[in-house]
PDBQT receptor file of N, H, CA, C and O in Angstrom, charges set to zero:
ATOM      1  N   MET A   1      87.981  82.939 114.568  1.00  0.00    +0.000 N 
ATOM      2  CA  MET A   1      88.432  84.052 113.664  1.00  0.00    +0.000 C 
ATOM      3  C   MET A   1      87.431  85.514 114.837  1.00  0.00    +0.000 C 
ATOM      4  O   MET A   1      86.486  85.423 115.619  1.00  0.00    +0.000 OA
ATOM      5  N   THR A   2      88.336  86.753 114.344  1.00  0.00    +0.000 N 
ATOM      6  H   THR A   2      89.104  86.827 113.708  1.00  0.00    +0.000 HD
ATOM      7  CA  THR A   2      87.308  87.686 115.087  1.00  0.00    +0.000 C 
ATOM      8  C   THR A   2      86.378  88.114 114.117  1.00  0.00    +0.000 C 
ATOM      9  O   THR A   2      86.540  88.318 112.913  1.00  0.00    +0.000 OA
ATOM     10  N   GLU A   3      85.206  88.238 114.953  1.00  0.00    +0.000 N 
ATOM     11  H   GLU A   3      85.075  88.073 115.930  1.00  0.00    +0.000 HD
ATOM     12  CA  GLU A   3      83.934  88.835 113.780  1.00  0.00    +0.000 C 
ATOM     13  C   GLU A   3      84.344  90.354 113.447  1.00  0.00    +0.000 C 
ATOM     14  O   GLU A   3      84.574  91.277 114.229  1.00  0.00    +0.000 OA
ATOM     15  N   VAL A   4      84.363  90.321 111.977  1.00  0.00    +0.000 N 
ATOM     16  H   VAL A   4      84.176  89.572 111.343  1.00  0.00    +0.000 HD
ATOM     17  CA  VAL A   4      84.653  91.760 111.310  1.00  0.00    +0.000 C 
ATOM     18  C   VAL A   4      83.221  92.593 111.936  1.00  0.00    +0.000 C 
ATOM     19  O   VAL A   4      82.203  91.910 112.046  1.00  0.00    +0.000 OA
ATOM     20  N   PRO A   5      83.177  93.792 112.263  1.00  0.00    +0.000 N 
ATOM     21  CA  PRO A   5      82.225  94.812 112.615  1.00  0.00    +0.000 C 
ATOM     22  C   PRO A   5      81.729  94.897 111.546  1.00  0.00    +0.000 C 
ATOM     23  O   PRO A   5      82.391  94.585 110.556  1.00  0.00    +0.000 OA
ATOM     24  N   LYS A   6      80.377  95.358 111.428  1.00  0.00    +0.000 N 
ATOM     25  H   LYS A   6      79.840  95.611 112.233  1.00  0.00    +0.000 HD
ATOM     26  CA  LYS A   6      79.528  95.540 110.337  1.00  0.00    +0.000 C 
ATOM     27  C   LYS A   6      79.126  97.056 110.228  1.00  0.00    +0.000 C 
ATOM     28  O   LYS A   6      78.314  97.600 110.976  1.00  0.00    +0.000 OA
ATOM     29  N   VAL A   7      79.788  97.656 109.216  1.00  0.00    +0.000 N 
ATOM     30  H   VAL A   7      80.448  97.214 108.608  1.00  0.00    +0.000 HD
ATOM     31  CA  VAL A   7      79.641  98.732 109.119  1.00  0.00    +0.000 C 
ATOM     32  C   VAL A   7      78.408  99.071 107.452  1.00  0.00    +0.000 C 
ATOM     33  O   VAL A   7      78.473  98.482 106.373  1.00  0.00    +0.000 OA
ATOM     34  N   THR A   8      77.606  99.985 107.788  1.00  0.00    +0.000 N 
ATOM     35  H   THR A   8      77.553 100.463 108.664  1.00  0.00    +0.000 HD
ATOM     36  CA  THR A   8      76.563 100.446 106.809  1.00  0.00    +0.000 C 
ATOM     37  C   THR A   8      77.044 101.890 106.060  1.00  0.00    +0.000 C 
ATOM     38  O   THR A   8      77.168 102.892 106.765  1.00  0.00    +0.000 OA
ATOM     39  N   ILE A   9      77.318 101.958 104.556  1.00  0.00    +0.000 N 
ATOM     40  H   ILE A   9      77.218 101.144 103.984  1.00  0.00    +0.000 HD
ATOM     41  CA  ILE A   9      77.611 102.919 104.045  1.00  0.00    +0.000 C 
ATOM     42  C   ILE A   9      76.198 103.664 103.399  1.00  0.00    +0.000 C 
ATOM     43  O   ILE A   9      75.695 103.119 102.417  1.00  0.00    +0.000 OA
ATOM     44  N   HIS A  10      75.753 104.530 103.783  1.00  0.00    +0.000 N 
ATOM     45  H   HIS A  10      76.162 104.973 104.581  1.00  0.00    +0.000 HD
ATOM     46  CA  HIS A  10      74.442 105.539 103.416  1.00  0.00    +0.000 C 
ATOM     47  C   HIS A  10      74.568 106.413 102.027  1.00  0.00    +0.000 C 
ATOM     48  O   HIS A  10      73.849 106.783 101.099  1.00  0.00    +0.000 OA
ATOM     49  N   HIS A  11      75.877 106.508 102.451  1.00  0.00    +0.000 N 
ATOM     50  H   HIS A  11      76.461 106.207 103.205  1.00  0.00    +0.000 HD
ATOM     51  CA  HIS A  11      76.482 108.059 100.949  1.00  0.00    +0.000 C 
ATOM     52  C   HIS A  11      77.811 107.824 101.104  1.00  0.00    +0.000 C 
ATOM     53  O   HIS A  11      78.527 108.032 102.085  1.00  0.00    +0.000 OA
ATOM     54  N   LEU A  12      78.129 107.265  99.795  1.00  0.00    +0.000 N 
ATOM     55  H   LEU A  12      77.548 107.097  98.998  1.00  0.00    +0.000 HD
ATOM     56  CA  LEU A  12      79.591 107.467  99.549  1.00  0.00    +0.000 C 
ATOM     57  C   LEU A  12      80.152 108.115  97.961  1.00  0.00    +0.000 C 
ATOM     58  O   LEU A  12      80.176 107.575  96.855  1.00  0.00    +0.000 OA
ATOM     59  N   GLU A  13      80.502 109.261  98.333  1.00  0.00    +0.000 N 
ATOM     60  H   GLU A  13      80.483 109.699  99.231  1.00  0.00    +0.000 HD
ATOM     61  CA  GLU A  13      80.600 110.064  96.617  1.00  0.00    +0.000 C 
ATOM     62  C   GLU A  13      82.547 109.730  96.529  1.00  0.00    +0.000 C 
ATOM     63  O   GLU A  13      83.298 109.813  97.501  1.00  0.00    +0.000 OA
ATOM     64  N   VAL A  14      82.805 109.504  95.652  1.00  0.00    +0.000 N 
ATOM     65  H   VAL A  14      82.195 109.437  94.863  1.00  0.00    +0.000 HD
ATOM     66  CA  VAL A  14      84.439 109.440  95.385  1.00  0.00    +0.000 C 
ATOM     67  C   VAL A  14      84.279 110.337  93.652  1.00  0.00    +0.000 C 
ATOM     68  O   VAL A  14      83.536 110.174  92.684  1.00  0.00    +0.000 OA
ATOM     69  N   ARG A  15      85.391 111.273  93.970  1.00  0.00    +0.000 N 
ATOM     70  H   ARG A  15      85.995 111.405  94.756  1.00  0.00    +0.000 HD
ATOM     71  CA  ARG A  15      85.560 111.777  93.053  1.00  0.00    +0.000 C 
ATOM     72  C   ARG A  15      87.361 111.845  92.813  1.00  0.00    +0.000 C 
ATOM     73  O   ARG A  15      88.241 111.963  93.665  1.00  0.00    +0.000 OA
ATOM     74  N   PHE A  16      87.446 111.748  91.637  1.00  0.00    +0.000 N 
ATOM     75  H   PHE A  16      86.731 111.652  90.945  1.00  0.00    +0.000 HD
ATOM     76  CA  PHE A  16      89.055 111.607  91.276  1.00  0.00    +0.000 C 
ATOM     77  C   PHE A  16      88.780 111.955  89.493  1.00  0.00    +0.000 C 
ATOM     78  O   PHE A  16      87.810 111.624  88.811  1.00  0.00    +0.000 OA
ATOM     79  N   GLN A  17      89.858 112.632  89.135  1.00  0.00    +0.000 N 
ATOM     80  H   GLN A  17      90.647 112.901  89.688  1.00  0.00    +0.000 HD
ATOM     81  CA  GLN A  17      90.391 112.729  87.646  1.00  0.00    +0.000 C 
ATOM     82  C   GLN A  17      91.734 111.905  87.008  1.00  0.00    +0.000 C 
ATOM     83  O   GLN A  17      92.916 111.898  87.350  1.00  0.00    +0.000 OA
ATOM     84  N   VAL A  18      91.141 111.352  86.137  1.00  0.00    +0.000 N 
ATOM     85  H   VAL A  18      90.180 111.359  85.860  1.00  0.00    +0.000 HD
ATOM     86  CA  VAL A  18      92.359 110.310  85.432  1.00  0.00    +0.000 C 
ATOM     87  C   VAL A  18      92.416 110.140  83.927  1.00  0.00    +0.000 C 
ATOM     88  O   VAL A  18      91.497 110.372  83.142  1.00  0.00    +0.000 OA
ATOM     89  N   ASP A  19      93.400 109.784  83.696  1.00  0.00    +0.000 N 
ATOM     90  H   ASP A  19      94.147 109.596  84.334  1.00  0.00    +0.000 HD
ATOM     91  CA  ASP A  19      93.283 109.389  82.264  1.00  0.00    +0.000 C 
ATOM     92  C   ASP A  19      93.147 108.630  81.854  1.00  0.00    +0.000 C 
ATOM     93  O   ASP A  19      93.928 107.824  82.359  1.00  0.00    +0.000 OA
ATOM     94  N   GLY A  20      92.228 107.889  80.655  1.00  0.00    +0.000 N 
ATOM     95  H   GLY A  20      91.594 108.544  80.245  1.00  0.00    +0.000 HD
ATOM     96  CA  GLY A  20      91.395 106.680  80.602  1.00  0.00    +0.000 C 
ATOM     97  C   GLY A  20      90.266 106.363  81.271  1.00  0.00    +0.000 C 
ATOM     98  O   GLY A  20      89.740 107.336  81.811  1.00  0.00    +0.000 OA
ATOM     99  N   ASP A  21      89.632 105.169  81.440  1.00  0.00    +0.000 N 
ATOM    100  H   ASP A  21      90.060 104.378  81.002  1.00  0.00    +0.000 HD
ATOM    101  CA  ASP A  21      88.846 104.764  81.509  1.00  0.00    +0.000 C 
ATOM    102  C   ASP A  21      88.386 105.107  83.451  1.00  0.00    +0.000 C 
ATOM    103  O   ASP A  21      89.257 104.777  84.256  1.00  0.00    +0.000 OA
ATOM    104  N   ASP A  22      87.532 105.513  83.817  1.00  0.00    +0.000 N 
ATOM    105  H   ASP A  22      86.825 105.782  83.163  1.00  0.00    +0.000 HD
ATOM    106  CA  ASP A  22      87.853 105.945  85.297  1.00  0.00    +0.000 C 
ATOM    107  C   ASP A  22      87.077 104.960  86.298  1.00  0.00    +0.000 C 
ATOM    108  O   ASP A  22      87.163 104.930  87.525  1.00  0.00    +0.000 OA
ATOM    109  N   GLY A  23      86.292 104.158  85.445  1.00  0.00    +0.000 N 
ATOM    110  H   GLY A  23      86.222 104.182  84.448  1.00  0.00    +0.000 HD
ATOM    111  CA  GLY A  23      85.809 103.078  86.187  1.00  0.00    +0.000 C 
ATOM    112  C   GLY A  23      86.949 101.799  86.403  1.00  0.00    +0.000 C 
ATOM    113  O   GLY A  23      87.007 101.307  87.530  1.00  0.00    +0.000 OA
ATOM    114  N   ALA A  24      87.480 101.484  85.771  1.00  0.00    +0.000 N 
ATOM    115  H   ALA A  24      87.433 101.884  84.856  1.00  0.00    +0.000 HD
ATOM    116  CA  ALA A  24      88.369 100.584  85.532  1.00  0.00    +0.000 C 
ATOM    117  C   ALA A  24      89.766 101.081  86.369  1.00  0.00    +0.000 C 
ATOM    118  O   ALA A  24      90.617 100.284  86.764  1.00  0.00    +0.000 OA
ATOM    119  N   VAL A  25      89.832 102.493  86.554  1.00  0.00    +0.000 N 
ATOM    120  H   VAL A  25      89.141 103.140  86.233  1.00  0.00    +0.000 HD
ATOM    121  CA  VAL A  25      91.123 102.854  87.640  1.00  0.00    +0.000 C 
ATOM    122  C   VAL A  25      90.612 102.940  89.123  1.00  0.00    +0.000 C 
ATOM    123  O   VAL A  25      91.273 103.037  90.157  1.00  0.00    +0.000 OA
ATOM    124  N   PHE A  26      89.226 102.878  88.936  1.00  0.00    +0.000 N 
ATOM    125  H   PHE A  26      88.689 102.800  88.096  1.00  0.00    +0.000 HD
ATOM    126  CA  PHE A  26      88.469 103.278  90.423  1.00  0.00    +0.000 C 
ATOM    127  C   PHE A  26      88.461 101.712  91.047  1.00  0.00    +0.000 C 
ATOM    128  O   PHE A  26      88.551 101.443  92.245  1.00  0.00    +0.000 OA
ATOM    129  N   THR A  27      88.344 100.829  90.042  1.00  0.00    +0.000 N 
ATOM    130  H   THR A  27      88.271 101.047  89.069  1.00  0.00    +0.000 HD
ATOM    131  CA  THR A  27      87.777  99.100  90.430  1.00  0.00    +0.000 C 
ATOM    132  C   THR A  27      89.292  98.912  90.411  1.00  0.00    +0.000 C 
ATOM    133  O   THR A  27      89.363  98.294  91.473  1.00  0.00    +0.000 OA
ATOM    134  N   ARG A  28      90.423  98.980  90.034  1.00  0.00    +0.000 N 
ATOM    135  H   ARG A  28      90.365  99.483  89.171  1.00  0.00    +0.000 HD
ATOM    136  CA  ARG A  28      91.669  98.855  90.245  1.00  0.00    +0.000 C 
ATOM    137  C   ARG A  28      92.255  99.292  91.639  1.00  0.00    +0.000 C 
ATOM    138  O   ARG A  28      93.041  98.648  92.335  1.00  0.00    +0.000 OA
ATOM    139  N   LEU A  29      91.793 100.325  91.854  1.00  0.00    +0.000 N 
ATOM    140  H   LEU A  29      91.155 100.848  91.289  1.00  0.00    +0.000 HD
ATOM    141  CA  LEU A  29      92.161 101.083  93.337  1.00  0.00    +0.000 C 
ATOM    142  C   LEU A  29      91.749 100.682  94.063  1.00  0.00    +0.000 C 
ATOM    143  O   LEU A  29      92.576 100.271  94.877  1.00  0.00    +0.000 OA
ATOM    144  N   PHE A  30      90.398 100.449  94.422  1.00  0.00    +0.000 N 
ATOM    145  H   PHE A  30      89.726 100.782  93.761  1.00  0.00    +0.000 HD
ATOM    146  CA  PHE A  30      89.702  99.716  95.364  1.00  0.00    +0.000 C 
ATOM    147  C   PHE A  30      89.626  98.299  95.584  1.00  0.00    +0.000 C 
ATOM    148  O   PHE A  30      89.120  97.791  96.585  1.00  0.00    +0.000 OA
ATOM    149  N   ASN A  31      90.253  97.539  94.414  1.00  0.00    +0.000 N 
ATOM    150  H   ASN A  31      90.663  97.952  93.602  1.00  0.00    +0.000 HD
ATOM    151  CA  ASN A  31      90.379  96.248  94.902  1.00  0.00    +0.000 C 
ATOM    152  C   ASN A  31      91.987  96.105  95.617  1.00  0.00    +0.000 C 
ATOM    153  O   ASN A  31      92.138  95.411  96.622  1.00  0.00    +0.000 OA
ATOM    154  N   GLN A  32      93.152  96.843  94.973  1.00  0.00    +0.000 N 
ATOM    155  H   GLN A  32      93.030  97.407  94.156  1.00  0.00    +0.000 HD
ATOM    156  CA  GLN A  32      94.222  96.947  95.718  1.00  0.00    +0.000 C 
ATOM    157  C   GLN A  32      94.292  97.113  96.842  1.00  0.00    +0.000 C 
ATOM    158  O   GLN A  32      95.084  96.504  97.561  1.00  0.00    +0.000 OA
ATOM    159  N   HIS A  33      93.283  98.179  97.332  1.00  0.00    +0.000 N 
ATOM    160  H   HIS A  33      92.639  98.674  96.748  1.00  0.00    +0.000 HD
ATOM    161  CA  HIS A  33      93.654  98.874  98.721  1.00  0.00    +0.000 C 
ATOM    162  C   HIS A  33      92.586  97.693  99.470  1.00  0.00    +0.000 C 
ATOM    163  O   HIS A  33      93.108  97.384 100.541  1.00  0.00    +0.000 OA
ATOM    164  N   ILE A  34      91.129  96.849  99.248  1.00  0.00    +0.000 N 
ATOM    165  H   ILE A  34      90.705  97.100  98.377  1.00  0.00    +0.000 HD
ATOM    166  CA  ILE A  34      90.867  96.311  99.907  1.00  0.00    +0.000 C 
ATOM    167  C   ILE A  34      91.729  94.894 100.308  1.00  0.00    +0.000 C 
ATOM    168  O   ILE A  34      92.052  94.399 101.388  1.00  0.00    +0.000 OA
ATOM    169  N   GLN A  35      91.924  94.521  98.979  1.00  0.00    +0.000 N 
ATOM    170  H   GLN A  35      91.662  94.924  98.101  1.00  0.00    +0.000 HD
ATOM    171  CA  GLN A  35      92.689  93.603  99.429  1.00  0.00    +0.000 C 
ATOM    172  C   GLN A  35      93.999  93.103 100.548  1.00  0.00    +0.000 C 
ATOM    173  O   GLN A  35      94.366  92.101 101.163  1.00  0.00    +0.000 OA
ATOM    174  N   ALA A  36      94.407  94.585 100.323  1.00  0.00    +0.000 N 
ATOM    175  H   ALA A  36      94.109  95.399  99.823  1.00  0.00    +0.000 HD
ATOM    176  CA  ALA A  36      95.604  95.025 101.500  1.00  0.00    +0.000 C 
ATOM    177  C   ALA A  36      95.106  95.131 102.802  1.00  0.00    +0.000 C 
ATOM    178  O   ALA A  36      95.712  94.675 103.772  1.00  0.00    +0.000 OA
ATOM    179  N   TRP A  37      93.919  95.771 102.880  1.00  0.00    +0.000 N 
ATOM    180  H   TRP A  37      93.426  96.141 102.092  1.00  0.00    +0.000 HD
ATOM    181  CA  TRP A  37      93.030  95.871 104.069  1.00  0.00    +0.000 C 
ATOM    182  C   TRP A  37      93.003  93.921 104.502  1.00  0.00    +0.000 C 
ATOM    183  O   TRP A  37      93.551  93.398 105.473  1.00  0.00    +0.000 OA
ATOM    184  N   ALA A  38      92.098  93.151 103.293  1.00  0.00    +0.000 N 
ATOM    185  H   ALA A  38      91.653  93.576 102.505  1.00  0.00    +0.000 HD
ATOM    186  CA  ALA A  38      91.830  92.229 104.254  1.00  0.00    +0.000 C 
ATOM    187  C   ALA A  38      93.545  91.231 104.543  1.00  0.00    +0.000 C 
ATOM    188  O   ALA A  38      93.667  90.363 105.408  1.00  0.00    +0.000 OA
ATOM    189  N   LYS A  39      94.327  91.538 103.868  1.00  0.00    +0.000 N 
ATOM    190  H   LYS A  39      94.228  92.243 103.166  1.00  0.00    +0.000 HD
ATOM    191  CA  LYS A  39      95.442  90.395 104.708  1.00  0.00    +0.000 C 
ATOM    192  C   LYS A  39      95.980  91.587 105.693  1.00  0.00    +0.000 C 
ATOM    193  O   LYS A  39      97.118  91.296 106.062  1.00  0.00    +0.000 OA
ATOM    194  N   LEU A  40      95.699  92.378 106.041  1.00  0.00    +0.000 N 
ATOM    195  H   LEU A  40      94.775  92.614 105.742  1.00  0.00    +0.000 HD
ATOM    196  CA  LEU A  40      95.943  93.481 107.565  1.00  0.00    +0.000 C 
ATOM    197  C   LEU A  40      95.339  92.491 108.426  1.00  0.00    +0.000 C 
ATOM    198  O   LEU A  40      95.960  91.973 109.354  1.00  0.00    +0.000 OA
ATOM    199  N   TYR A  41      93.945  92.173 108.090  1.00  0.00    +0.000 N 
ATOM    200  H   TYR A  41      93.441  92.593 107.336  1.00  0.00    +0.000 HD
ATOM    201  CA  TYR A  41      92.696  92.040 109.015  1.00  0.00    +0.000 C 
ATOM    202  C   TYR A  41      93.222  90.462 109.464  1.00  0.00    +0.000 C 
ATOM    203  O   TYR A  41      93.571  90.117 110.593  1.00  0.00    +0.000 OA
ATOM    204  N   GLU A  42      93.175  89.723 108.377  1.00  0.00    +0.000 N 
ATOM    205  H   GLU A  42      92.891  90.004 107.460  1.00  0.00    +0.000 HD
ATOM    206  CA  GLU A  42      93.545  87.920 108.145  1.00  0.00    +0.000 C 
ATOM    207  C   GLU A  42      94.845  88.007 109.059  1.00  0.00    +0.000 C 
ATOM    208  O   GLU A  42      94.973  87.141 109.925  1.00  0.00    +0.000 OA
ATOM    209  N   ASP A  43      95.676  88.846 108.946  1.00  0.00    +0.000 N 
ATOM    210  H   ASP A  43      95.573  89.550 108.242  1.00  0.00    +0.000 HD
ATOM    211  CA  ASP A  43      97.074  88.689 109.715  1.00  0.00    +0.000 C 
ATOM    212  C   ASP A  43      96.700  89.070 111.122  1.00  0.00    +0.000 C 
ATOM    213  O   ASP A  43      97.017  88.306 112.034  1.00  0.00    +0.000 OA
ATOM    214  N   GLN A  44      96.029  90.229 111.386  1.00  0.00    +0.000 N 
ATOM    215  H   GLN A  44      95.771  90.850 110.645  1.00  0.00    +0.000 HD
ATOM    216  CA  GLN A  44      95.347  90.323 112.985  1.00  0.00    +0.000 C 
ATOM    217  C   GLN A  44      94.963  89.239 113.916  1.00  0.00    +0.000 C 
ATOM    218  O   GLN A  44      95.321  88.867 115.033  1.00  0.00    +0.000 OA
ATOM    219  N   CYS A  45      93.847  88.772 112.772  1.00  0.00    +0.000 N 
ATOM    220  H   CYS A  45      93.556  89.075 111.864  1.00  0.00    +0.000 HD
ATOM    221  CA  CYS A  45      92.868  87.232 113.286  1.00  0.00    +0.000 C 
ATOM    222  C   CYS A  45      93.937  85.836 113.852  1.00  0.00    +0.000 C 
ATOM    223  O   CYS A  45      93.945  84.997 114.754  1.00  0.00    +0.000 OA
ATOM    224  N   ALA A  46      94.806  86.261 112.622  1.00  0.00    +0.000 N 
ATOM    225  H   ALA A  46      94.800  86.942 111.890  1.00  0.00    +0.000 HD
ATOM    226  CA  ALA A  46      95.935  84.406 112.841  1.00  0.00    +0.000 C 
ATOM    227  C   ALA A  46      96.449  85.056 114.380  1.00  0.00    +0.000 C 
ATOM    228  O   ALA A  46      96.327  84.304 115.346  1.00  0.00    +0.000 OA
ATOM    229  N   ARG A  47      97.064  86.552 114.625  1.00  0.00    +0.000 N 
ATOM    230  H   ARG A  47      97.163  87.163 113.840  1.00  0.00    +0.000 HD
ATOM    231  CA  ARG A  47      97.604  86.628 115.580  1.00  0.00    +0.000 C 
ATOM    232  C   ARG A  47      96.870  86.673 116.831  1.00  0.00    +0.000 C 
ATOM    233  O   ARG A  47      97.536  86.759 117.863  1.00  0.00    +0.000 OA
ATOM    234  N   ALA A  48      95.717  86.631 116.899  1.00  0.00    +0.000 N 
ATOM    235  H   ALA A  48      95.176  86.561 116.061  1.00  0.00    +0.000 HD
ATOM    236  CA  ALA A  48      94.922  86.640 118.322  1.00  0.00    +0.000 C 
ATOM    237  C   ALA A  48      94.301  85.630 118.567  1.00  0.00    +0.000 C 
ATOM    238  O   ALA A  48      93.740  85.576 119.661  1.00  0.00    +0.000 OA
ATOM    239  N   LYS A  49      94.172  84.305 117.485  1.00  0.00    +0.000 N 
ATOM    240  H   LYS A  49      94.628  84.349 116.596  1.00  0.00    +0.000 HD
ATOM    241  CA  LYS A  49      94.072  82.916 117.610  1.00  0.00    +0.000 C 
ATOM    242  C   LYS A  49      95.262  82.696 118.171  1.00  0.00    +0.000 C 
ATOM    243  O   LYS A  49      95.145  82.306 119.333  1.00  0.00    +0.000 OA
ATOM    244  N   HIS A  50      96.588  82.813 117.721  1.00  0.00    +0.000 N 
ATOM    245  H   HIS A  50      96.683  83.130 116.777  1.00  0.00    +0.000 HD
ATOM    246  CA  HIS A  50      97.825  82.228 118.097  1.00  0.00    +0.000 C 
ATOM    247  C   HIS A  50      98.298  82.831 119.458  1.00  0.00    +0.000 C 
ATOM    248  O   HIS A  50      99.092  82.253 120.201  1.00  0.00    +0.000 OA
ATOM    249  N   THR A  51      97.703  84.116 119.729  1.00  0.00    +0.000 N 
ATOM    250  H   THR A  51      97.057  84.585 119.125  1.00  0.00    +0.000 HD
ATOM    251  CA  THR A  51      97.662  84.562 121.250  1.00  0.00    +0.000 C 
ATOM    252  C   THR A  51      96.816  83.348 122.200  1.00  0.00    +0.000 C 
ATOM    253  O   THR A  51      97.149  82.521 123.049  1.00  0.00    +0.000 OA
ATOM    254  N   GLU A  52      95.738  83.698 121.633  1.00  0.00    +0.000 N 
ATOM    255  H   GLU A  52      95.468  84.370 120.943  1.00  0.00    +0.000 HD
ATOM    256  CA  GLU A  52      94.747  82.237 122.872  1.00  0.00    +0.000 C 
ATOM    257  C   GLU A  52      95.097  81.348 122.541  1.00  0.00    +0.000 C 
ATOM    258  O   GLU A  52      94.543  80.550 123.297  1.00  0.00    +0.000 OA
ATOM    259  N   THR A  53      95.850  80.650 121.699  1.00  0.00    +0.000 N 
ATOM    260  H   THR A  53      96.299  81.298 121.084  1.00  0.00    +0.000 HD
ATOM    261  CA  THR A  53      96.086  79.081 121.947  1.00  0.00    +0.000 C 
ATOM    262  C   THR A  53      97.359  79.028 122.935  1.00  0.00    +0.000 C 
ATOM    263  O   THR A  53      97.357  78.252 123.890  1.00  0.00    +0.000 OA
ATOM    264  N   GLU A  54      98.561  79.975 122.641  1.00  0.00    +0.000 N 
ATOM    265  H   GLU A  54      98.562  80.606 121.865  1.00  0.00    +0.000 HD
ATOM    266  CA  GLU A  54      99.287  80.185 123.730  1.00  0.00    +0.000 C 
ATOM    267  C   GLU A  54      98.988  80.061 125.037  1.00  0.00    +0.000 C 
ATOM    268  O   GLU A  54      99.477  79.191 125.758  1.00  0.00    +0.000 OA
ATOM    269  N   ARG A  55      97.845  81.268 125.553  1.00  0.00    +0.000 N 
ATOM    270  H   ARG A  55      97.448  81.975 124.967  1.00  0.00    +0.000 HD
ATOM    271  CA  ARG A  55      97.363  81.462 126.833  1.00  0.00    +0.000 C 
ATOM    272  C   ARG A  55      96.674  80.471 127.342  1.00  0.00    +0.000 C 
ATOM    273  O   ARG A  55      96.483  80.465 128.558  1.00  0.00    +0.000 OA
ATOM    274  N   ARG A  56      96.024  79.152 126.309  1.00  0.00    +0.000 N 
ATOM    275  H   ARG A  56      96.180  79.156 125.321  1.00  0.00    +0.000 HD
ATOM    276  CA  ARG A  56      95.497  78.011 126.900  1.00  0.00    +0.000 C 
ATOM    277  C   ARG A  56      96.447  76.944 127.337  1.00  0.00    +0.000 C 
ATOM    278  O   ARG A  56      96.334  76.231 128.334  1.00  0.00    +0.000 OA
ATOM    279  N   PHE A  57      97.518  76.938 126.332  1.00  0.00    +0.000 N 
ATOM    280  H   PHE A  57      97.610  77.517 125.522  1.00  0.00    +0.000 HD
ATOM    281  CA  PHE A  57      98.742  76.353 126.414  1.00  0.00    +0.000 C 
ATOM    282  C   PHE A  57      99.330  76.568 128.084  1.00  0.00    +0.000 C 
ATOM    283  O   PHE A  57      99.549  75.704 128.934  1.00  0.00    +0.000 OA
ATOM    284  N   GLY A  58      99.472  77.975 128.156  1.00  0.00    +0.000 N 
ATOM    285  H   GLY A  58      99.295  78.676 127.466  1.00  0.00    +0.000 HD
ATOM    286  CA  GLY A  58     100.155  78.235 129.790  1.00  0.00    +0.000 C 
ATOM    287  C   GLY A  58      99.182  77.844 130.812  1.00  0.00    +0.000 C 
ATOM    288  O   GLY A  58      99.567  77.366 131.880  1.00  0.00    +0.000 OA
ATOM    289  N   ASP A  59      97.574  78.071 130.465  1.00  0.00    +0.000 N 
ATOM    290  H   ASP A  59      97.261  78.459 129.598  1.00  0.00    +0.000 HD
ATOM    291  CA  ASP A  59      97.055  78.147 131.394  1.00  0.00    +0.000 C 
ATOM    292  C   ASP A  59      96.770  75.964 131.782  1.00  0.00    +0.000 C 
ATOM    293  O   ASP A  59      96.474  75.501 132.883  1.00  0.00    +0.000 OA
ATOM    294  N   ALA A  60      96.990  75.164 130.521  1.00  0.00    +0.000 N 
ATOM    295  H   ALA A  60      97.231  75.540 129.626  1.00  0.00    +0.000 HD
ATOM    296  CA  ALA A  60      96.592  74.003 130.774  1.00  0.00    +0.000 C 
ATOM    297  C   ALA A  60      98.161  73.348 131.486  1.00  0.00    +0.000 C 
ATOM    298  O   ALA A  60      98.166  72.174 131.854  1.00  0.00    +0.000 OA
ATOM    299  N   GLY A  61      99.048  73.946 131.586  1.00  0.00    +0.000 N 
ATOM    300  H   GLY A  61      99.044  74.900 131.286  1.00  0.00    +0.000 HD
ATOM    301  CA  GLY A  61     100.641  73.419 132.133  1.00  0.00    +0.000 C 
ATOM    302  C   GLY A  61     100.205  74.172 133.678  1.00  0.00    +0.000 C 
ATOM    303  O   GLY A  61     100.698  73.643 134.675  1.00  0.00    +0.000 OA
ATOM    304  N   GLY A  62      99.536  75.064 133.829  1.00  0.00    +0.000 N 
ATOM    305  H   GLY A  62      99.136  75.494 133.019  1.00  0.00    +0.000 HD
ATOM    306  CA  GLY A  62      99.793  75.471 135.646  1.00  0.00    +0.000 C 
ATOM    307  C   GLY A  62      98.607  74.792 136.683  1.00  0.00    +0.000 C 
ATOM    308  O   GLY A  62      98.319  75.140 137.828  1.00  0.00    +0.000 OA
ATOM    309  N   ASP A  63      97.901  73.444 135.657  1.00  0.00    +0.000 N 
ATOM    310  H   ASP A  63      98.135  73.161 134.727  1.00  0.00    +0.000 HD
ATOM    311  CA  ASP A  63      96.625  73.005 136.729  1.00  0.00    +0.000 C 
ATOM    312  C   ASP A  63      97.145  71.712 137.221  1.00  0.00    +0.000 C 
ATOM    313  O   ASP A  63      96.694  70.981 138.102  1.00  0.00    +0.000 OA
ATOM    314  N   SER A  64      98.660  71.520 136.130  1.00  0.00    +0.000 N 
ATOM    315  H   SER A  64      99.027  72.114 135.414  1.00  0.00    +0.000 HD
ATOM    316  CA  SER A  64      99.140  70.079 136.864  1.00  0.00    +0.000 C 
ATOM    317  C   SER A  64      99.467  69.914 138.199  1.00  0.00    +0.000 C 
ATOM    318  O   SER A  64      99.804  68.808 138.621  1.00  0.00    +0.000 OA
TER     319      SER A  64
């Protein structure tokens, strides 16, 4: 699996206006988007692994 680059956020300010509990809305939206990002990242890693496997298979076949 490809290593996730490490990022340090020193200051993050988020402002939004919602009806209801701001914290709950932020948490719901954050979780929704971080899960979408994680899915895309996992898919990218799977494609990279598959490509590497195919490359090795092709290289092994050429050695005979």
